Structures are given as C-alpha cells and as structure tokens.
PDB file of N, H, CA, C and O in Angstrom:
ATOM      1  N   UNK A   1     -30.068 -25.074  10.529  1.00  0.00           N
ATOM      2  CA  UNK A   1     -29.376 -23.797  10.192  1.00  0.00           C
ATOM      3  C   UNK A   1     -28.972 -23.086  11.573  1.00  0.00           C
ATOM      4  O   UNK A   1     -27.845 -22.622  11.750  1.00  0.00           O
ATOM      5  N   UNK A   2     -29.893 -23.045  12.444  1.00  0.00           N
ATOM      6  H   UNK A   2     -30.809 -23.421  12.301  1.00  0.00           H
ATOM      7  CA  UNK A   2     -29.544 -22.376  13.692  1.00  0.00           C
ATOM      8  C   UNK A   2     -28.611 -23.218  14.506  1.00  0.00           C
ATOM      9  O   UNK A   2     -27.793 -22.679  15.251  1.00  0.00           O
ATOM     10  N   UNK A   3     -28.697 -24.452  14.398  1.00  0.00           N
ATOM     11  H   UNK A   3     -29.362 -24.889  13.793  1.00  0.00           H
ATOM     12  CA  UNK A   3     -27.729 -25.320  15.125  1.00  0.00           C
ATOM     13  C   UNK A   3     -26.269 -25.063  14.589  1.00  0.00           C
ATOM     14  O   UNK A   3     -25.325 -25.091  15.379  1.00  0.00           O
ATOM     15  N   UNK A   4     -26.095 -24.829  13.338  1.00  0.00           N
ATOM     16  H   UNK A   4     -26.862 -24.806  12.697  1.00  0.00           H
ATOM     17  CA  UNK A   4     -24.866 -24.558  12.733  1.00  0.00           C
ATOM     18  C   UNK A   4     -24.316 -23.184  13.154  1.00  0.00           C
ATOM     19  O   UNK A   4     -23.122 -23.039  13.419  1.00  0.00           O
ATOM     20  N   UNK A   5     -25.207 -22.177  13.210  1.00  0.00           N
ATOM     21  H   UNK A   5     -26.176 -22.294  12.995  1.00  0.00           H
ATOM     22  CA  UNK A   5     -24.765 -20.875  13.749  1.00  0.00           C
ATOM     23  C   UNK A   5     -24.332 -20.986  15.185  1.00  0.00           C
ATOM     24  O   UNK A   5     -23.331 -20.408  15.607  1.00  0.00           O
ATOM     25  N   UNK A   6     -25.131 -21.764  15.946  1.00  0.00           N
ATOM     26  H   UNK A   6     -25.945 -22.234  15.603  1.00  0.00           H
ATOM     27  CA  UNK A   6     -24.796 -21.915  17.414  1.00  0.00           C
ATOM     28  C   UNK A   6     -23.451 -22.590  17.558  1.00  0.00           C
ATOM     29  O   UNK A   6     -22.648 -22.134  18.372  1.00  0.00           O
ATOM     30  N   UNK A   7     -23.178 -23.560  16.883  1.00  0.00           N
ATOM     31  H   UNK A   7     -23.830 -23.931  16.222  1.00  0.00           H
ATOM     32  CA  UNK A   7     -21.870 -24.336  16.881  1.00  0.00           C
ATOM     33  C   UNK A   7     -20.753 -23.469  16.504  1.00  0.00           C
ATOM     34  O   UNK A   7     -19.709 -23.450  17.155  1.00  0.00           O
ATOM     35  N   UNK A   8     -20.968 -22.696  15.384  1.00  0.00           N
ATOM     36  H   UNK A   8     -21.816 -22.712  14.855  1.00  0.00           H
ATOM     37  CA  UNK A   8     -19.876 -21.819  15.008  1.00  0.00           C
ATOM     38  C   UNK A   8     -19.535 -20.691  16.009  1.00  0.00           C
ATOM     39  O   UNK A   8     -18.373 -20.382  16.271  1.00  0.00           O
ATOM     40  N   UNK A   9     -20.590 -20.111  16.535  1.00  0.00           N
ATOM     41  H   UNK A   9     -21.534 -20.361  16.321  1.00  0.00           H
ATOM     42  CA  UNK A   9     -20.360 -19.070  17.545  1.00  0.00           C
ATOM     43  C   UNK A   9     -19.687 -19.635  18.756  1.00  0.00           C
ATOM     44  O   UNK A   9     -18.776 -19.004  19.292  1.00  0.00           O
ATOM     45  N   UNK A  10     -20.111 -20.854  19.241  1.00  0.00           N
ATOM     46  H   UNK A  10     -20.851 -21.367  18.806  1.00  0.00           H
ATOM     47  CA  UNK A  10     -19.514 -21.458  20.376  1.00  0.00           C
ATOM     48  C   UNK A  10     -18.063 -21.789  20.131  1.00  0.00           C
ATOM     49  O   UNK A  10     -17.189 -21.550  20.964  1.00  0.00           O
ATOM     50  N   UNK A  11     -17.835 -22.355  18.945  1.00  0.00           N
ATOM     51  H   UNK A  11     -18.545 -22.550  18.268  1.00  0.00           H
ATOM     52  CA  UNK A  11     -16.353 -22.668  18.573  1.00  0.00           C
ATOM     53  C   UNK A  11     -15.455 -21.432  18.512  1.00  0.00           C
ATOM     54  O   UNK A  11     -14.282 -21.494  18.879  1.00  0.00           O
ATOM     55  N   UNK A  12     -16.023 -20.285  18.037  1.00  0.00           N
ATOM     56  H   UNK A  12     -16.976 -20.235  17.739  1.00  0.00           H
ATOM     57  CA  UNK A  12     -15.274 -19.062  17.945  1.00  0.00           C
ATOM     58  C   UNK A  12     -14.983 -18.575  19.395  1.00  0.00           C
ATOM     59  O   UNK A  12     -13.884 -18.101  19.682  1.00  0.00           O
ATOM     60  N   UNK A  13     -15.938 -18.695  20.258  1.00  0.00           N
ATOM     61  H   UNK A  13     -16.831 -19.080  20.024  1.00  0.00           H
ATOM     62  CA  UNK A  13     -15.736 -18.334  21.635  1.00  0.00           C
ATOM     63  C   UNK A  13     -14.762 -19.152  22.346  1.00  0.00           C
ATOM     64  O   UNK A  13     -13.990 -18.617  23.142  1.00  0.00           O
ATOM     65  N   UNK A  14     -14.733 -20.436  22.118  1.00  0.00           N
ATOM     66  H   UNK A  14     -15.360 -20.871  21.472  1.00  0.00           H
ATOM     67  CA  UNK A  14     -13.590 -21.323  22.652  1.00  0.00           C
ATOM     68  C   UNK A  14     -12.351 -20.945  22.123  1.00  0.00           C
ATOM     69  O   UNK A  14     -11.378 -20.873  22.874  1.00  0.00           O
ATOM     70  N   UNK A  15     -12.247 -20.666  20.790  1.00  0.00           N
ATOM     71  H   UNK A  15     -13.037 -20.724  20.180  1.00  0.00           H
ATOM     72  CA  UNK A  15     -10.966 -20.360  20.200  1.00  0.00           C
ATOM     73  C   UNK A  15     -10.431 -19.025  20.764  1.00  0.00           C
ATOM     74  O   UNK A  15      -9.220 -18.861  20.909  1.00  0.00           O
ATOM     75  N   UNK A  16     -11.301 -18.102  21.070  1.00  0.00           N
ATOM     76  H   UNK A  16     -12.285 -18.235  20.952  1.00  0.00           H
ATOM     77  CA  UNK A  16     -10.994 -16.842  21.621  1.00  0.00           C
ATOM     78  C   UNK A  16     -10.432 -16.985  23.044  1.00  0.00           C
ATOM     79  O   UNK A  16      -9.492 -16.285  23.422  1.00  0.00           O
ATOM     80  N   UNK A  17     -11.004 -17.874  23.803  1.00  0.00           N
ATOM     81  H   UNK A  17     -11.768 -18.443  23.496  1.00  0.00           H
ATOM     82  CA  UNK A  17     -10.592 -18.119  25.134  1.00  0.00           C
ATOM     83  C   UNK A  17      -9.253 -18.850  25.135  1.00  0.00           C
ATOM     84  O   UNK A  17      -8.380 -18.549  25.949  1.00  0.00           O
ATOM     85  N   UNK A  18      -9.092 -19.816  24.219  1.00  0.00           N
ATOM     86  H   UNK A  18      -9.802 -20.060  23.558  1.00  0.00           H
ATOM     87  CA  UNK A  18      -7.793 -20.630  24.240  1.00  0.00           C
ATOM     88  C   UNK A  18      -6.630 -19.719  23.688  1.00  0.00           C
ATOM     89  O   UNK A  18      -5.501 -19.870  24.155  1.00  0.00           O
ATOM     90  N   UNK A  19      -6.862 -18.805  22.736  1.00  0.00           N
ATOM     91  H   UNK A  19      -7.779 -18.683  22.357  1.00  0.00           H
ATOM     92  CA  UNK A  19      -5.827 -18.088  22.151  1.00  0.00           C
ATOM     93  C   UNK A  19      -5.265 -17.052  23.110  1.00  0.00           C
ATOM     94  O   UNK A  19      -4.125 -16.608  22.975  1.00  0.00           O
ATOM     95  N   UNK A  20      -6.076 -16.683  24.066  1.00  0.00           N
ATOM     96  H   UNK A  20      -7.002 -17.044  24.176  1.00  0.00           H
ATOM     97  CA  UNK A  20      -5.534 -15.714  25.049  1.00  0.00           C
ATOM     98  C   UNK A  20      -5.437 -14.293  24.494  1.00  0.00           C
ATOM     99  O   UNK A  20      -4.779 -13.447  25.100  1.00  0.00           O
ATOM    100  N   UNK A  21      -6.095 -14.001  23.321  1.00  0.00           N
ATOM    101  H   UNK A  21      -6.629 -14.687  22.828  1.00  0.00           H
ATOM    102  CA  UNK A  21      -6.139 -12.714  22.784  1.00  0.00           C
ATOM    103  C   UNK A  21      -6.909 -11.816  23.600  1.00  0.00           C
ATOM    104  O   UNK A  21      -7.925 -12.268  24.128  1.00  0.00           O
ATOM    105  N   UNK A  22      -6.554 -10.485  23.808  1.00  0.00           N
ATOM    106  H   UNK A  22      -5.728 -10.117  23.378  1.00  0.00           H
ATOM    107  CA  UNK A  22      -7.267  -9.617  24.623  1.00  0.00           C
ATOM    108  C   UNK A  22      -8.212  -8.882  23.770  1.00  0.00           C
ATOM    109  O   UNK A  22      -7.974  -7.798  23.238  1.00  0.00           O
ATOM    110  N   UNK A  23      -9.368  -9.595  23.674  1.00  0.00           N
ATOM    111  H   UNK A  23      -9.562 -10.476  24.106  1.00  0.00           H
ATOM    112  CA  UNK A  23     -10.530  -9.065  22.818  1.00  0.00           C
ATOM    113  C   UNK A  23     -11.530  -8.378  23.743  1.00  0.00           C
ATOM    114  O   UNK A  23     -12.559  -7.914  23.253  1.00  0.00           O
ATOM    115  N   UNK A  24     -11.315  -8.294  24.922  1.00  0.00           N
ATOM    116  H   UNK A  24     -10.479  -8.671  25.320  1.00  0.00           H
ATOM    117  CA  UNK A  24     -12.331  -7.645  25.815  1.00  0.00           C
ATOM    118  C   UNK A  24     -13.560  -8.490  25.931  1.00  0.00           C
ATOM    119  O   UNK A  24     -13.515  -9.697  26.167  1.00  0.00           O
ATOM    120  N   UNK A  25     -14.706  -7.776  25.747  1.00  0.00           N
ATOM    121  H   UNK A  25     -14.743  -6.795  25.555  1.00  0.00           H
ATOM    122  CA  UNK A  25     -15.956  -8.363  25.954  1.00  0.00           C
ATOM    123  C   UNK A  25     -16.401  -9.147  24.615  1.00  0.00           C
ATOM    124  O   UNK A  25     -17.405  -9.856  24.688  1.00  0.00           O
ATOM    125  N   UNK A  26     -15.795  -9.064  23.563  1.00  0.00           N
ATOM    126  H   UNK A  26     -14.980  -8.488  23.504  1.00  0.00           H
ATOM    127  CA  UNK A  26     -16.150  -9.728  22.354  1.00  0.00           C
ATOM    128  C   UNK A  26     -16.337 -11.204  22.502  1.00  0.00           C
ATOM    129  O   UNK A  26     -17.247 -11.792  21.917  1.00  0.00           O
ATOM    130  N   UNK A  27     -15.436 -11.833  23.320  1.00  0.00           N
ATOM    131  H   UNK A  27     -14.697 -11.356  23.795  1.00  0.00           H
ATOM    132  CA  UNK A  27     -15.581 -13.265  23.538  1.00  0.00           C
ATOM    133  C   UNK A  27     -16.791 -13.619  24.269  1.00  0.00           C
ATOM    134  O   UNK A  27     -17.411 -14.643  23.980  1.00  0.00           O
ATOM    135  N   UNK A  28     -17.176 -12.808  25.228  1.00  0.00           N
ATOM    136  H   UNK A  28     -16.673 -11.976  25.463  1.00  0.00           H
ATOM    137  CA  UNK A  28     -18.411 -13.110  25.996  1.00  0.00           C
ATOM    138  C   UNK A  28     -19.636 -12.734  25.071  1.00  0.00           C
ATOM    139  O   UNK A  28     -20.672 -13.392  25.160  1.00  0.00           O
ATOM    140  N   UNK A  29     -19.534 -11.769  24.259  1.00  0.00           N
ATOM    141  H   UNK A  29     -18.692 -11.235  24.187  1.00  0.00           H
ATOM    142  CA  UNK A  29     -20.673 -11.469  23.414  1.00  0.00           C
ATOM    143  C   UNK A  29     -20.938 -12.629  22.398  1.00  0.00           C
ATOM    144  O   UNK A  29     -22.089 -12.876  22.040  1.00  0.00           O
ATOM    145  N   UNK A  30     -19.899 -13.315  21.953  1.00  0.00           N
ATOM    146  H   UNK A  30     -18.963 -13.114  22.245  1.00  0.00           H
ATOM    147  CA  UNK A  30     -20.078 -14.535  21.110  1.00  0.00           C
ATOM    148  C   UNK A  30     -20.812 -15.580  21.916  1.00  0.00           C
ATOM    149  O   UNK A  30     -21.753 -16.197  21.417  1.00  0.00           O
ATOM    150  N   UNK A  31     -20.404 -15.791  23.147  1.00  0.00           N
ATOM    151  H   UNK A  31     -19.639 -15.290  23.553  1.00  0.00           H
ATOM    152  CA  UNK A  31     -21.088 -16.839  23.998  1.00  0.00           C
ATOM    153  C   UNK A  31     -22.557 -16.510  24.142  1.00  0.00           C
ATOM    154  O   UNK A  31     -23.419 -17.376  23.989  1.00  0.00           O
ATOM    155  N   UNK A  32     -22.832 -15.275  24.430  1.00  0.00           N
ATOM    156  H   UNK A  32     -22.133 -14.571  24.554  1.00  0.00           H
ATOM    157  CA  UNK A  32     -24.271 -14.850  24.695  1.00  0.00           C
ATOM    158  C   UNK A  32     -25.056 -15.048  23.443  1.00  0.00           C
ATOM    159  O   UNK A  32     -26.197 -15.501  23.537  1.00  0.00           O
ATOM    160  N   UNK A  33     -24.546 -14.747  22.268  1.00  0.00           N
ATOM    161  H   UNK A  33     -23.620 -14.379  22.191  1.00  0.00           H
ATOM    162  CA  UNK A  33     -25.197 -14.864  20.954  1.00  0.00           C
ATOM    163  C   UNK A  33     -25.443 -16.328  20.736  1.00  0.00           C
ATOM    164  O   UNK A  33     -26.529 -16.697  20.290  1.00  0.00           O
ATOM    165  N   UNK A  34     -24.421 -17.243  21.050  1.00  0.00           N
ATOM    166  H   UNK A  34     -23.539 -16.943  21.413  1.00  0.00           H
ATOM    167  CA  UNK A  34     -24.625 -18.691  20.827  1.00  0.00           C
ATOM    168  C   UNK A  34     -25.701 -19.180  21.798  1.00  0.00           C
ATOM    169  O   UNK A  34     -26.501 -20.017  21.379  1.00  0.00           O
ATOM    170  N   UNK A  35     -25.793 -18.749  23.017  1.00  0.00           N
ATOM    171  H   UNK A  35     -25.143 -18.069  23.357  1.00  0.00           H
ATOM    172  CA  UNK A  35     -26.766 -19.209  23.914  1.00  0.00           C
ATOM    173  C   UNK A  35     -28.182 -18.677  23.433  1.00  0.00           C
ATOM    174  O   UNK A  35     -29.154 -19.432  23.453  1.00  0.00           O
ATOM    175  N   UNK A  36     -28.276 -17.424  23.021  1.00  0.00           N
ATOM    176  H   UNK A  36     -27.487 -16.810  23.005  1.00  0.00           H
ATOM    177  CA  UNK A  36     -29.550 -16.936  22.529  1.00  0.00           C
ATOM    178  C   UNK A  36     -30.086 -17.772  21.341  1.00  0.00           C
ATOM    179  O   UNK A  36     -31.257 -18.150  21.321  1.00  0.00           O
ATOM    180  N   UNK A  37     -29.153 -18.070  20.292  1.00  0.00           N
ATOM    181  H   UNK A  37     -28.202 -17.763  20.308  1.00  0.00           H
ATOM    182  CA  UNK A  37     -29.607 -18.773  19.205  1.00  0.00           C
ATOM    183  C   UNK A  37     -29.917 -20.269  19.643  1.00  0.00           C
ATOM    184  O   UNK A  37     -30.841 -20.857  19.081  1.00  0.00           O
ATOM    185  N   UNK A  38     -29.272 -20.816  20.497  1.00  0.00           N
ATOM    186  H   UNK A  38     -28.521 -20.339  20.953  1.00  0.00           H
ATOM    187  CA  UNK A  38     -29.638 -22.164  20.981  1.00  0.00           C
ATOM    188  C   UNK A  38     -30.992 -22.159  21.657  1.00  0.00           C
ATOM    189  O   UNK A  38     -31.801 -23.046  21.385  1.00  0.00           O
ATOM    190  N   UNK A  39     -31.274 -21.214  22.516  1.00  0.00           N
ATOM    191  H   UNK A  39     -30.617 -20.494  22.737  1.00  0.00           H
ATOM    192  CA  UNK A  39     -32.570 -21.109  23.222  1.00  0.00           C
ATOM    193  C   UNK A  39     -33.640 -20.929  22.164  1.00  0.00           C
ATOM    194  O   UNK A  39     -34.690 -21.568  22.218  1.00  0.00           O
ATOM    195  N   UNK A  40     -33.377 -20.070  21.213  1.00  0.00           N
ATOM    196  H   UNK A  40     -32.523 -19.551  21.169  1.00  0.00           H
ATOM    197  CA  UNK A  40     -34.423 -19.640  20.129  1.00  0.00           C
ATOM    198  C   UNK A  40     -34.666 -21.056  19.375  1.00  0.00           C
ATOM    199  O   UNK A  40     -35.828 -21.395  19.154  1.00  0.00           O
ATOM    200  N   UNK A  41     -33.696 -21.805  19.016  1.00  0.00           N
ATOM    201  H   UNK A  41     -32.752 -21.529  19.196  1.00  0.00           H
ATOM    202  CA  UNK A  41     -33.838 -23.036  18.324  1.00  0.00           C
ATOM    203  C   UNK A  41     -34.600 -24.107  19.085  1.00  0.00           C
ATOM    204  O   UNK A  41     -35.413 -24.860  18.547  1.00  0.00           O
ATOM    205  N   UNK A  42     -34.280 -24.124  20.382  1.00  0.00           N
ATOM    206  H   UNK A  42     -33.620 -23.513  20.819  1.00  0.00           H
ATOM    207  CA  UNK A  42     -35.067 -25.116  21.205  1.00  0.00           C
ATOM    208  C   UNK A  42     -36.527 -24.698  21.426  1.00  0.00           C
ATOM    209  O   UNK A  42     -37.393 -25.566  21.529  1.00  0.00           O
ATOM    210  N   UNK A  43     -36.798 -23.501  21.495  1.00  0.00           N
ATOM    211  H   UNK A  43     -36.093 -22.796  21.412  1.00  0.00           H
ATOM    212  CA  UNK A  43     -38.260 -23.031  21.546  1.00  0.00           C
ATOM    213  C   UNK A  43     -38.969 -23.272  20.237  1.00  0.00           C
ATOM    214  O   UNK A  43     -40.146 -23.631  20.234  1.00  0.00           O
ATOM    215  N   UNK A  44     -38.269 -23.080  19.095  1.00  0.00           N
ATOM    216  H   UNK A  44     -37.312 -22.789  19.097  1.00  0.00           H
ATOM    217  CA  UNK A  44     -38.986 -23.329  17.803  1.00  0.00           C
ATOM    218  C   UNK A  44     -39.213 -24.826  17.668  1.00  0.00           C
ATOM    219  O   UNK A  44     -40.257 -25.263  17.183  1.00  0.00           O
ATOM    220  N   UNK A  45     -38.201 -25.633  18.112  1.00  0.00           N
ATOM    221  H   UNK A  45     -37.353 -25.278  18.506  1.00  0.00           H
ATOM    222  CA  UNK A  45     -38.479 -27.069  18.024  1.00  0.00           C
ATOM    223  C   UNK A  45     -39.625 -27.607  18.828  1.00  0.00           C
ATOM    224  O   UNK A  45     -40.303 -28.546  18.411  1.00  0.00           O
ATOM    225  N   UNK A  46     -39.851 -27.002  20.007  1.00  0.00           N
ATOM    226  H   UNK A  46     -39.300 -26.239  20.345  1.00  0.00           H
ATOM    227  CA  UNK A  46     -40.951 -27.430  20.771  1.00  0.00           C
ATOM    228  C   UNK A  46     -42.332 -27.023  20.201  1.00  0.00           C
ATOM    229  O   UNK A  46     -43.312 -27.745  20.384  1.00  0.00           O
ATOM    230  N   UNK A  47     -42.404 -25.859  19.506  1.00  0.00           N
ATOM    231  H   UNK A  47     -41.607 -25.273  19.357  1.00  0.00           H
ATOM    232  CA  UNK A  47     -43.589 -25.481  18.874  1.00  0.00           C
ATOM    233  C   UNK A  47     -43.926 -26.401  17.680  1.00  0.00           C
ATOM    234  O   UNK A  47     -45.103 -26.612  17.389  1.00  0.00           O
ATOM    235  N   UNK A  48     -42.927 -26.940  16.999  1.00  0.00           N
ATOM    236  H   UNK A  48     -41.970 -26.768  17.236  1.00  0.00           H
ATOM    237  CA  UNK A  48     -43.206 -27.739  15.903  1.00  0.00           C
ATOM    238  C   UNK A  48     -43.839 -29.067  16.336  1.00  0.00           C
ATOM    239  O   UNK A  48     -44.559 -29.698  15.562  1.00  0.00           O
ATOM    240  N   UNK A  49     -43.555 -29.504  17.628  1.00  0.00           N
ATOM    241  H   UNK A  49     -42.970 -28.992  18.257  1.00  0.00           H
ATOM    242  CA  UNK A  49     -44.060 -30.813  18.045  1.00  0.00           C
ATOM    243  C   UNK A  49     -45.477 -30.590  18.436  1.00  0.00           C
ATOM    244  O   UNK A  49     -46.162 -31.531  18.835  1.00  0.00           O
TER     245      UNK A  49
END
C-alpha cells in the first residue's frame, strides 16, 4: 500500500516537472511526501524482519 502511494506521488512530481506548470512549491512538496512515505515503508519493513 505504501509503495503504491510512494510511486503515485513520485509520478505526480515527475509529471509536474515535465509539464512546466508554475505550481510553485507544490511539486517539491509531492517529492518530500514521496520520500517520507518511502522511508516510513523501509523502516516498517526492517521491523518486520
């Protein structure tokens, strides 16, 4: 589930960068959210082992 959210946020970030739309900091907020979810997912995976 978290991997799906991470991938979706990352793809939205890439689309925002490629489209050239002037969204200000929203593009970077999506990237930060994707990285936070990814790190959270990695930490949860290590606990399960």
